[in-house]
N, C-alpha and C positions, 0 to 999 in steps of 0.2 A: 510171588516174585515177579511174574510176568506183568501184573497190574502195576506194581511199583515202577518197573522199568518203563512201561508206556507213559506213566505220568511224568517220569523224569525226562524222557525224550520230548514230550509235549511242552514241558516247561522251558526247554531250550529255545523254542522257536521265537517267542517275543524277544528274548535276549539277543538272539542272532539278528533279528530284524533291527533292533536298536543299534547293535554294533555295526551292521552294514550301513545304516543311515548315518551314523556318526562318522564312519570312514568316508562315505560319500560327501558329507558336509566338509570334512577336512580337505578333501581333494578339490572341492568347489572353491574353498577359500584360497587354495594354492593355484588357482587358474587351470586346474587339470580337469576341464569340463568334459572331455571325452570319456575319461575313466569314471568320473563321477556319474555321468549319465548311465553308464552300464550298470552301476550299483543301484541307482534310483529305478531303473527299468525292472531289475529283479525284485526290488522292494514293492514296486507298484503292482507286479503280478501276484505277489504273495499277500501283501497287506495294503491294498489301495486306500488312499484317502486324499483329501484336497491338498494337504501340505506336500505329500510326496509328488503329486502331479505338478504342483507349482514349481518345486525345485527341479523336476525333470524338464519342465518347459523353459525354466531359466537357463539350463544347460544348452538346450537346443537353440535358444535365442542367442546366446553367446557364440554358438557354432554356426549361426546363419542357416539353420535347417528349418526352412519356413513351414513345410507341411507338418513335420514332427512337432514343431513348436505349437502350432495351432491345435493339433490333436491333443496334446497334453493340457493346454489351457482350456480346451472344450471340456475336458474331464473335470477340471477345477470348477468351472462354471456350473457343471451339472450337479454339484453338491450344494448349491445355493449361494447366498451372499458370502464372499470370502473376506477374511479379516484384514488382509493387507491391501490397502488401496492401490499400491503400485501395480498389483495384478491387473487392474482394469485399464491402467495406462498402457501396459505392455500388450494386453489382450487386444485393445483397440488398435494398436499399431500393426500387429500381425494380421488382424482381420482386414485392415485397410490394404496391407501388402498383398493379401490373397484375394482381393477383389470383393470382399463381403462388406460393402459400404454401410448398409443399414445396421447390421450387427455391430460394426465398428462404431457408429455414432452412438448406439446404446451403451457400449462399453465406456466411451469417453464421457457420456452423460452421467454414468454411475460414478466414474472417478470424480467428476465435478461435484456431485452430490456428497461424496465422502470427504473430499478435500476442497471446500469452496474457496479457500484462499489461494489456491494454485490455479492460474489461468490457463495452464497447458491443455486441460481437457477441452475447454471451449475452443482454444486456439487450433487444436488438431481436428476437432470436429468440423470447424468452419472450412478447413482445407478441402474436405470432400466436396462441398458445394462449389467452392472456387474452381476446382479442377473439372467438375462436371460442366460448369458454364464455359470454361475455357476450351473444352473439346469442340465446341461449336465452331471454333476459328482455326482448327488444325489445317495445316498445309501439307502437300504431298512430299514428305521427307522419307527417304529410303534408309532402313536400318537392316543390315544383314550380318548373320553370324560369320565370323572369319574362321571357318571350320578347320582350315589347315593349320591354324595356330592353337586351337583349343583342344582340351582333353576333358575327361570326367572330373578332373580336379580343378583347382583354381588357376586361372590364367588371366593376367591383369596388367594394366598400366604400360602399354607400349610407348617407346620413345624412338625417335629417328636415330639411326646409327649407321653412317656411311651408306652402303647400298642396301640397307635393310632396316630392321628394327631390333631393339633389345626390349624384352618384357620380363615379367616376374611370374613364376609358376611354382606350385608345390606338387607337380606331376611326379610319378614314380620314375626314378632314374637308377639304372644299375649301379650298385655301390653306394647309393645315397638314399637309404630307406629308413632313416631314423624318424620315429614318430613324434610329432609335436603334440603335447598333452592337451593343448587348448582345442585343437581341431580334430585330432585323430588321423590327420593326414601327414605327409612329409613336410619338412621345413621348406620355406621359400628360397628359391635360387633364381639367378638370372640366366636367360636364354637368348640366343641370337637367331633370327630368322632372316634369310636372304630373300629379298623381294623379287618376284617374277614379273610377268608382263603387266598384270593388273593389280589393283590394291588388295584383292583377295587371293592373289597367287603368291605362294612362297615355295621355294625349291627345296629347302630343308630347314630343320630346327636343331640347334646344338647348344650345349652348355657354353656359357660365356664367361670369360675373364680369368679362369684359372684359379689357383690356390691363393693368389694375392688379393683376389676380389671376393670369391665365394668361400665362406668359412663353414663351420659345422652346423650353425643354427640358421635363423632367418636372415636372408639377404635380399634386399629389394623393397620397394621400387628404387630406380636410379635415374639420374639425368647426366647429360654430358655438356661440356663446353662446345663452343661453336665449331671448332676444328676436331672435335672428338678426341682430344689429347688429355682431357681431365674428366674423371668420373666422380660424381657425388652419389653416395649410396646409403640408404637406410639399412641398419643392421642391428640385430639383437644378439649379444654374446652372453654366455653364462659365466660371468667373471666376478660376481659378488662372493665375498668370503666372510666367514666369522660373524661378528655382531651385525655388520651391515646387511648380510644376507638374511639373518634372523629378523632384523628390524624392517627392512624394506620389502622383503618377500618376493619381489618380482624384478627381473631385469628390464630395463627401459630401452625403448628405441633410441638409437644414436645415429649420427651422420658421420661418415668417414669419406675421405678424399684420397684419390690415387692419381698419379700422373703417368703418362706413357713415355718411356725412355727406351730407345733402341728397339722399338717394336714390342716392348713388354711392359705390363703394368708393374709399378713398384709397390712396396708394402704400403697399405693405406694408413693415413694418419687421421686422428680424431678431430672433428669440428670443435672449436673452442667452447661452444655452449653446451656440449654434452654433459649430462648430469645423472647421477644414480638415483636422484629423487624425483625426476620427471623426464618425460620423453621429448626428444627432438627428432623429427622424422619428415618424410615426404619432401626431399629437397627439390627445388626447381630453380634453375639458373637463367637469368635474362640472357638474351642473345649476345649482348656485348660483354657479358660477364661482370657487369658492375653491381649486380644485386642478386642475392640469393634469398629465395622465399622458402619457408619451412613451416611445419606444424608443431605445436607444443602445448602441453598442459602445465607449463610453468606458472607459478603464482602470479596473480595480478591480471589474469585474462578476463574476458567477458563470459565465457562458458566452459564447457567440458574440455574442448580443445579449440585453440585459436590459431590463426595464420599470422605469422610474423615475417619480417624481412630484415636483412642486414645489408648495408652498403659497403662496397669495397673501399678500404682506406689504406693507402700505401701498399704494404705486402700482406695485409690481413683484412679482417672483417670488422666493421663497426658494431656498435651496440644494437641489440634487437629492438625493433620497432613494431608495435602491434598495428595490424591493418585497420583497426578501428571499427565502429558500429556499422559502417557501410558494407562491411564484409562479415564480421564476426557476430555471433548471436549467443544466446544462453545455452545452446546445445553444441554440436560438434561441427567444426569446419576442417576439411582435409583436402589433400591433393591439389595444390595450387598449380596454375598454368597461365600463360599469356598467349595471345595470338599476335599476328604481325602488326595490328593496329593498336596494340597496347591495352586491349580489353582484358580484364582479369577474370579468370575462371577458377572455380573450386567446387567442391561438393559439400553439402550441408544437410542436416536434418532439423535445422532451426528456422526454416522458412515455410510459408504456407504453400507447399508444393504437392507432389504426387505420392510421397511416402518414402520411408527409408532415407538414404542419402540421395539428394537431388543435385544435378549439375546446375550451378548458378553462374551468372556473369554480372560483373560490375563494369559497365561501359565506360570507356575512356573519353571524357569530355575535355579536350584541350589540356590533358595532363592531370585532370582531377577525376577520380573514380566516382561514378554515381552510385546510388544505393543499389545493391545487387538484387537480381530477380531470377527465380528458377526458369530454366529453359522448358520449352513445351514438349509434349509428346510427339513423336515416339523417342526423342533423344532421352527424355526422362520417362520413368515407369513407376509403378507402385513399389518396386523393389529397390535395391541399392544401385545407383548409377554414378560413376565417378571416373577419374583418370582420363579426361578428354585431351586429345591432341589433334593438331590440324596438319593437313598436307599443304603443299605449296599454294594451291589456288584458294584456300581458305573456306571453301564450301564443302569440302569432304574431310574426313578424318576418322579417328577411332575413339570409341568409348569403351569402358568396362561396365558390365552389368551382370547381376545374378537373376535377372528376370527369367521366369519360367518359359515364356513363349520363345521358341527357337533356341533355347539354351541347351548346352550339352552336358551340364552337370552343375558345377559350382560357379564361380565367377568366370565369365567368358568375355573375349574381346569381340566387339562388333564394329563394323564399318558403316559410316553414315554418309549420305549424299543428299544435298538439296536438289530436287529435280527442277532445275532452273528453266526448263522448257515449259513447265506447267504452272509456274508461280510468278509472283512479282520479280521482275528483273532486278529491282533495287534491293531485294531481300538478301541479307547476309546472315550467316549462322548466328552471330552474336545478337542480332535483333529478334531472333526467333524465341521469344520468352513469353511466359504467362502474361496475358494482357495484350499480346500482339494482335493487331487488326489489319488484315490485308486492305490495300487502298481501293481495289476494285474487285468486285465479284466477277465470276465467269458467266454472268447472265445479265439480263436487263434490269435486275433488281437494283435498287439504290445502293450506293456504296455502304459497306458495313460500318465504316468509321463514323457514319452519321447516326448510328443506332445508339441510343442512350440506355445503358443497363445499370440499374440500381445495384450497388455493391451487395455482396452476400453478408458482409459484416453489419451488425446492428448499429443503430444510431449512437449508442453509448459504448465506448471502449474504456475499460478500467485499467488502471496502473496501480500496483501495490507498492507500499513503502515499508521500510524497517522501522522499528520502534524509535521514536524521538529523532528521526532522520528525514531530511528532505532531498537527499541525493537520489538520482535515478538508479534503480537497481538493474543489474545485467538482464534479469529475466523480464524486465519491462520494455527493453529495447525493441523487441520484435513487435510489440503492440503499438508503440509510438511510431515505428516505421510503417505500420499499416495505416496510421493516421496520415503520415506524410504522403504515402502513395495515393490515398483517396483525395486528399486536399489538392494534390497536383493534378489528378485526373479530372476532378470536377471543380473548376474554378469558381463556381457559384456558391460553394460551401463556405460557411464561417464556422468557428469553433468556440465553444464555451468550456473551459476547464474548471472543475470545482474540486477543491481539496477538502479532505475529511480527516478526522483523527479518531483514535479510541478515547476513552473517558479518563485515562490517567493523566494527571496534571491539572492545572487551573484552567478555567475557561478562557482567560485572556491569553495564556501561553498557547493553548491548543488552537485558538483562532489564528495567532501569528504563525504557528507551525503549519496549519492548513494552507494559509496564504503562500508560505514559502514553497510548499509542495506544488501548488498550482503554478507559481512563477518558475520553478525548476522545469516543469513540464513544458511551459511556453518557451523557455530558453533552448531546450533540446530541439523543439520543432522549428524554432527560428534559425538555429544553427544548421538545420538540415533543409533550409530553403523556403520555409513557409513565412510569408510576410506577417509582421506583427499586427498590421491593420486588420487582418482576417481573424484575429484571435483575441480573447480576453480571459482572465481567470478571476475566480472568486474563492474565498476561503470560508467554509461553513463550520470549521471547528468540529464539535461533536454533534452539531445539528444535522438533521436529515441523514443520520447514520443508517446503513442497511441492516445492522445487527443490534441487538439489545446491548446496552452499556450504561451502567450507572456507577457513580463514584461510591466507593466503600463496599462494592459487591465483587466477589471473586469470579473471574471468568477465565475460560481456557485461552491458550495462546491463539488457537484457531479463531475464536470469537473476536479477540482483539485484532487479529490480522485483517479480518474482513472489513473492519472499520478504518484501517489505515490505507486509504486509497485516494486516487484522483480520478474523476470521471472526465473523459473527453466526449463531449456531446456535440454532434454535428447539427448545424442549423443551415437554413438557406436551401438552395436549389441543387438537385442531383443532375441537372441537365448539363450537357457539355457545350 
């Protein structure tokens, strides 16, 4: 009887393990990453394998727990080649964030090997070399933790409000300790801090806005009108019911507006673009109140999330306008902001920067925004950097970052200052971007601006196309923008664009399609300032294809995709 009992108990363990994993999977699908991680952790202790550690690492990735994420992915990597290529993309990103650049490049190379049609592996691997070269030109910028504002929890996105700032935090507050399943921390709320003598001095921190502004769930970040009598706030409410809740599954970010009347905020009203099917978030209001910028994943964008704006029309807001390819990429753009000169700031993980979200700026050239560029270190770091705001003089301000160095926990608020006594007097914050070169060194060595540096990017940059299409894809924009950047930086370069096709279709049709792909590439480059006289295109059809392809033979989608491309081939001189 004892033997039978032992066998019965032993038989339960694999069933329990499966049940625990299935429950964790359900929680993951419901965006309950904190609770899912707890179950995966138990499962990894009892029945470790690559799949469990991958799922655990995905939870940590969603929760922005960098050390835990890498530790879980390290375990996956230890089991040998993993079956899901996206693992190597995510692994490369966290290794880069944690400063392990050589290991990161190997992970990106493995991703490129497994998914040769996706240019992102090469794109992000090249970032590492670009940043390493760019560090040679760093200037003395001071970045300090605003310790009186920060806690072990997330503290982020300060904005000016009267004699202090309002910022967003999920810190523990008496009476408001409801846990958010995504992070395992409290929900986000707004807080006010009264400024003291210096930019790092604050006399006290208190909850902001009252019940008309702060609700049960996530509230913030926010922005204010010029006279602080109107607030625009990101908010997530749990208001989905019935079939809509079952179908959509998750509540979206929405923007709400409230006005100050008789010293009190009135009940907030929804922004007209709010939608249960996509998010509208991160509001930023221009100083004169004539334009509102925001972030959305609404259909028709360039990537995962894009930045849009609406102009004020009469008593309301006009139609949403996408900021376009000078700002938006195939990945995420968030946290819009402007400085006093009209330069446009935001954060993105779709540029060749330092890693995670990087603060980027599109400079205002007589009312036209130039192609955005990531800002330099130490304003940016390998971690997430976002939520930049400026103080009156324009050379100091605040950023938010979850960088490990000098951090107090999760996202922290940092103060930055350009040490103007030690650098170019002409340098302003917005010019301090990747590729910045000081005019004069602090020694008798020749000025650095005369040094010619060959770009890290190879001479050939490829752009992929969809089947039977010649339109530029959103994921190709970043690569074309790299071509624009180097053509502008090195005026001695010329460009040959060669269009290719897969083998489906007649030879004549494919030749015409290849030519149209080359011409579409030239149009994009020309529209972004590259003179037509410096470029030409040729259509190769299925000739000189990089992958095997013969009519009448069945090939995979990946093999066909590799052949649907255009090469941008640099010619001429790299000298400046």
